C-alpha positions in Angstrom: 189.5 -27.6 58.1 191.0 -30.9 56.5 192.1 -30.1 52.8 193.5 -32.4 50.4 196.0 -30.7 48.1 197.1 -32.2 44.7 199.7 -31.1 42.7 201.1 -32.3 39.2 204.2 -30.5 38.1 206.0 -29.7 35.0 208.3 -32.6 35.5 205.4 -34.8 34.5 206.5 -37.6 37.0 203.0 -37.9 38.7 200.7 -36.5 41.3 201.6 -35.6 44.9 198.8 -35.9 47.3 198.8 -34.4 50.9 196.2 -33.8 53.9 196.6 -30.5 55.7 194.7 -29.4 58.4 194.8 -25.5 58.2 193.1 -22.2 58.4 195.0 -21.0 55.5 197.1 -19.0 57.9 199.4 -20.0 60.8 197.7 -22.9 61.8 199.4 -26.1 59.7 199.1 -29.4 60.7 200.4 -32.0 58.3 198.6 -35.2 57.7 199.3 -38.3 55.4 200.8 -37.8 51.9 201.4 -40.3 48.8 202.8 -40.2 45.5 200.7 -41.4 42.3 203.2 -42.2 39.5 202.2 -41.7 35.8 202.7 -44.6 33.4 205.0 -44.0 30.6 202.0 -43.6 28.4 200.5 -40.9 30.4 203.9 -38.9 30.2 203.7 -39.5 26.5 200.1 -37.8 26.4 201.2 -34.9 28.5 204.4 -34.2 26.5 202.6 -34.2 23.2 200.0 -31.8 24.7 202.9 -29.8 26.0 204.4 -29.5 22.4 201.1 -28.9 20.9 199.9 -26.1 23.3 203.5 -24.3 22.8 202.5 -23.8 19.1 198.9 -22.6 19.4 197.6 -19.0 19.8 196.1 -17.8 23.0 192.6 -17.3 21.6 192.6 -21.0 20.9 194.1 -22.0 24.1 191.6 -19.9 26.2 188.6 -21.5 24.1 188.2 -25.2 25.1 185.8 -25.6 22.3 188.6 -24.8 19.9 191.0 -27.4 21.5 192.7 -29.7 19.2 192.9 -33.4 20.1 196.0 -33.5 22.1 194.6 -31.0 24.7 191.5 -32.7 25.1 193.1 -36.3 25.5 195.5 -34.6 28.2 192.8 -32.9 30.1 190.7 -36.1 30.1 193.9 -38.1 31.4 194.5 -35.6 34.2 191.1 -35.5 35.5 190.9 -39.3 35.7 194.3 -39.7 37.2 193.6 -37.4 39.8 190.3 -38.8 40.6 191.8 -42.4 40.6 194.7 -41.1 42.9 192.3 -39.1 45.3 189.9 -42.0 45.6 192.4 -44.6 46.6 194.2 -42.4 48.9 191.1 -41.4 50.6 189.9 -44.9 50.9 192.5 -45.5 53.3 191.9 -42.2 55.5 189.6 -42.3 58.4 188.9 -38.3 58.4 187.7 -37.2 55.0 188.5 -33.6 53.8 186.0 -30.9 53.6 187.8 -29.5 50.4 190.3 -30.1 47.7 193.1 -27.9 46.1 193.4 -28.9 42.6 196.4 -27.3 40.7 196.0 -29.3 37.6 198.6 -29.6 35.0 200.3 -26.5 33.5 200.6 -26.8 29.7 201.8 -23.4 28.9 202.6 -20.5 30.9 203.0 -16.8 29.2 203.2 -14.0 31.6 203.9 -11.5 28.8 200.3 -12.5 27.1 198.6 -12.6 30.7 197.7 -16.2 30.1 198.4 -19.3 31.8 197.0 -22.8 31.1 196.4 -25.6 33.8 194.3 -28.4 32.6 192.1 -30.7 34.5 188.2 -30.5 34.9 187.4 -29.4 38.6 183.7 -29.5 38.2 183.8 -33.3 37.1 186.5 -34.1 39.9 184.1 -32.4 42.8 181.2 -34.5 41.2 183.0 -37.5 41.1 184.6 -37.4 44.8 181.7 -35.6 46.4 183.9 -33.2 47.7 184.3 -29.3 47.0 187.1 -28.6 44.7 189.2 -25.1 44.5 190.9 -25.1 41.2 192.5 -22.3 38.7 194.5 -20.8 41.3 196.8 -18.6 38.8 194.2 -16.5 36.6 193.2 -13.8 39.0 196.9 -13.1 39.9 197.3 -12.5 36.0 194.4 -10.3 35.6 195.9 -8.0 38.4 198.9 -7.8 36.3 201.0 -10.5 38.0 202.9 -13.4 36.5 200.7 -15.9 38.0 203.6 -17.7 39.6 205.1 -18.9 41.8 202.5 -19.3 44.3 204.1 -21.4 47.1 206.0 -18.5 48.6 203.4 -17.4 51.1 203.2 -21.0 52.2 207.1 -21.0 52.5 206.6 -17.9 54.9 204.1 -19.4 57.0 206.1 -22.6 57.5 209.3 -20.8 58.6 208.2 -18.2 60.9 210.2 -15.6 62.4 214.0 -15.5 60.9 217.3 -14.6 62.4 218.9 -14.2 59.1 217.8 -13.8 55.6 217.3 -17.2 53.7 216.0 -18.5 50.5 213.7 -21.6 50.0 214.3 -23.2 46.7 211.8 -25.4 45.0 213.7 -27.8 42.7 210.8 -28.9 40.6 210.7 -29.0 36.6 211.4 -25.2 37.1 213.3 -23.8 40.1 211.8 -20.8 42.2 213.3 -19.2 44.9 211.4 -17.7 48.2 213.7 -15.1 49.5 212.9 -14.0 53.3 214.3 -11.2 55.1 214.4 -10.7 58.9 211.8 -8.0 58.8 209.4 -10.3 57.2 210.0 -8.9 53.5 209.6 -11.5 50.9 210.6 -11.7 47.3 210.0 -14.7 45.1 210.6 -15.6 41.3 211.4 -18.5 39.0 215.3 -18.8 38.6 215.2 -21.0 35.6 215.1 -25.0 34.7 215.7 -27.3 37.7 214.8 -30.9 36.4 212.8 -30.0 33.3 215.9 -29.9 30.9 217.7 -32.6 32.4 214.6 -34.9 32.3 213.9 -34.3 28.6 217.8 -34.8 28.0 217.4 -38.4 29.8 214.3 -39.3 27.9 216.0 -38.6 24.4 219.5 -40.0 25.2 218.8 -42.8 27.7 216.3 -45.4 28.6 215.7 -43.3 32.0 213.2 -41.0 32.7 215.5 -38.8 34.9 219.0 -38.9 36.4 218.8 -40.8 39.6 220.6 -39.2 42.3 222.4 -37.5 39.5 224.7 -40.6 38.7 225.0 -39.9 34.9 226.0 -36.2 35.6 228.6 -37.5 37.9 230.2 -39.4 35.2 230.3 -36.6 32.6 232.0 -33.4 32.3 230.6 -29.9 32.1 231.1 -28.1 28.9 231.6 -24.7 29.5 231.1 -23.5 26.2 227.4 -25.0 25.9 227.0 -23.8 29.8 228.0 -20.2 28.7 225.5 -20.5 25.8 222.8 -21.5 28.1 223.3 -18.7 30.4 223.2 -16.1 27.6 219.3 -16.5 27.8 217.9 -13.2 28.1 215.6 -14.2 31.3 218.5 -13.8 33.7 218.6 -10.0 32.9 215.0 -9.5 33.6 214.4 -8.1 37.3 212.1 -10.2 39.3 209.2 -11.2 40.0 209.6 -13.1 36.7 208.2 -16.6 35.8 209.0 -19.1 33.2 207.1 -21.7 30.9 208.7 -25.3 30.9 209.6 -24.7 27.2 211.4 -21.6 27.4 214.7 -23.2 27.3 215.7 -26.0 25.0 218.5 -28.6 24.4 220.1 -27.2 21.5 223.2 -25.7 23.1 223.9 -29.3 24.4 222.8 -31.5 21.4 226.3 -32.2 20.3 227.5 -33.8 23.8 227.5 -37.3 24.9 224.6 -38.3 27.3 226.8 -38.1 30.5 228.4 -34.6 29.4 225.0 -33.2 28.5 223.7 -34.5 31.9 226.7 -32.8 33.6 226.3 -29.6 31.8 222.6 -29.3 32.3 223.0 -29.8 36.0 225.5 -27.2 36.1 223.2 -25.0 34.4 220.3 -25.5 36.8 222.6 -24.5 39.7 224.4 -21.8 37.8 220.7 -20.2 37.0 219.7 -20.4 40.7 223.1 -18.6 41.6 222.1 -15.8 38.8 218.7 -15.6 40.5 220.3 -15.3 44.3 222.5 -12.6 42.9 219.0 -10.5 42.1 218.0 -10.5 45.8 218.5 -7.8 48.0 221.1 -9.8 50.1 223.0 -13.1 49.9 220.8 -15.7 51.9 222.4 -16.9 54.8 221.3 -20.3 54.0 219.3 -22.0 51.3 216.7 -24.7 52.0 216.2 -27.2 49.1 212.7 -28.6 48.2 211.1 -30.5 45.6 212.3 -33.6 43.7 215.7 -32.0 42.6 217.1 -32.4 46.0 217.2 -35.8 45.5 219.8 -35.1 42.7 223.1 -35.4 44.6 225.1 -33.8 41.7 222.9 -31.0 41.6 222.9 -30.4 45.3 226.5 -30.2 45.3 226.6 -27.8 42.3 224.1 -25.5 44.1 226.5 -25.7 47.3 229.5 -24.7 45.1 228.4 -22.0 43.1 225.6 -20.3 45.4 228.0 -19.4 48.1 225.3 -20.3 50.6 225.0 -23.1 53.4 222.5 -25.6 52.0 220.1 -27.6 53.9 217.7 -30.1 52.7 213.9 -29.4 53.7 213.6 -32.9 55.1 216.2 -31.8 57.8 213.8 -29.4 59.2 211.0 -32.1 59.7 209.3 -31.1 56.2 207.6 -33.5 54.2 209.7 -32.6 51.1 208.0 -34.8 48.6 204.5 -33.6 49.6 205.4 -29.7 50.1 203.9 -28.4 47.2 200.6 -30.5 47.5 200.2 -29.3 51.0 200.9 -25.5 49.7 197.9 -25.9 47.4 195.9 -27.3 50.4 196.8 -24.2 52.3 196.1 -21.9 49.4 192.7 -23.6 48.8 191.6 -22.8 52.5 192.8 -19.2 51.7 190.8 -19.1 48.7 187.8 -20.3 50.5 188.4 -17.4 53.0 189.2 -14.6 50.5 192.7 -14.2 51.8 195.7 -13.4 49.2 197.3 -16.0 47.5 200.0 -13.5 46.3 201.5 -10.3 46.6 203.3 -7.8 44.3 206.6 -9.1 45.7 206.0 -12.6 44.7 204.1 -12.4 41.5 204.2 -8.7 40.4 200.6 -8.1 40.8 199.4 -4.6 41.5 198.0 -5.4 44.7 197.5 -8.7 47.2 195.6 -11.2 45.1 193.2 -13.7 46.2 192.1 -16.4 43.6 190.9 -20.0 42.7 187.5 -21.0 41.5 185.2 -23.0 43.7 183.5 -26.1 42.0 180.7 -27.3 44.3 180.2 -30.9 44.8 
C-alpha cells in the first residue's frame, strides 16, 4: 500500500513527510518527500511544552484532562501543523495514500517509569484528511517492558539486507541512536546520547541562530577537555543496552562558562564521543558507520565521529537513501507493519520481553 509517514523529531525544526509504497516487510519503494519547517513561534510553543512536561508527574501527563495550558497549546499546534503539511503535500500528488504513519511530537520520555508521551491528535488528523492514521507507536513496547525507543532499527535492517561485515547505522537527530547489524542478521539498537539537541539549545541561547549550520561555529572554537570530561561522566554511558534517552536528560551546565564558539566545539565533540562510547558496547567494532539524520549535514560533527569512532564513515545519501526523509519513511513502513500486526520492536532493539507490534489505528 501507499503510506504517508510524518515525523517531527526532538530537534524541533519541523515535519518530514515521505510517501512509501510498502508491505511493511521487504517491499520498500520510496516516493516523494518534503520538509515543512516550524516557525520560530512554533518552536517557542514546543520548547515551553517540553519544559512544562519535564516537571510534571506521570499521572498528570497520562491524563489529558489534567494537562496544563502549555501542553494543550502544543498538541493543538502539532495537530494543525501536521494537517497543513499533509494537505499541502498531498495536493501535489496524483496517488493518494491509504494510510498515514503519524509519530507526533515527543514531549517527555521516561523509560524507567514505563511512560512516554507523543502529542498530536490522530483521530482529528484522520477526520481532517479523510485517511486512516496510525499513531502512538511506542506505548505497546513499554507495556511489554521495553524502552519504547528506538523504533527505526528494523527499518534500517530492511533497507540494508544481507551484510558482508558488521556495520552501524547512526541516526543523528536531536538524540543519536545506533542500529548495530551483524553478518548473521543479529541486531542491537539503542540511544547513544545527544546529537543535535544540546548544540541546538546552545545556539538558541548564545547566538541568533537555531542551529550550527555545517558546524561552522564549532570549527571556530576549541574543545574544552574538562567540560567534555564532565559531560561524559553522566551515568547513562555505564548502562548496558538496549537503553534510551529523554531530550532533557543532559543539560548545558558543564559548558555554561564557555564562549559561543568553544561551547559549540565542545558539544559537537561530546556528541561524537558519546557515540564512540556506545559503539564500544557493541559486540564488535562496526566495519563502517552509515550516518543519517540532520546531524550528517554538520561537517564538524562528522569529522569528530570519523576521528573518535575508529570506523569508516559514509553518508546515507551516498547509498541512494533519502537522508532527510528517512525517519518519515520509517514510520510509514512501521504503520504498514502495525496494520498487519507485525513486530515494530524486538528484545534486542528496545529490551521488550518479546517482539512487539504497536500503534493505534484511527479510522477516517
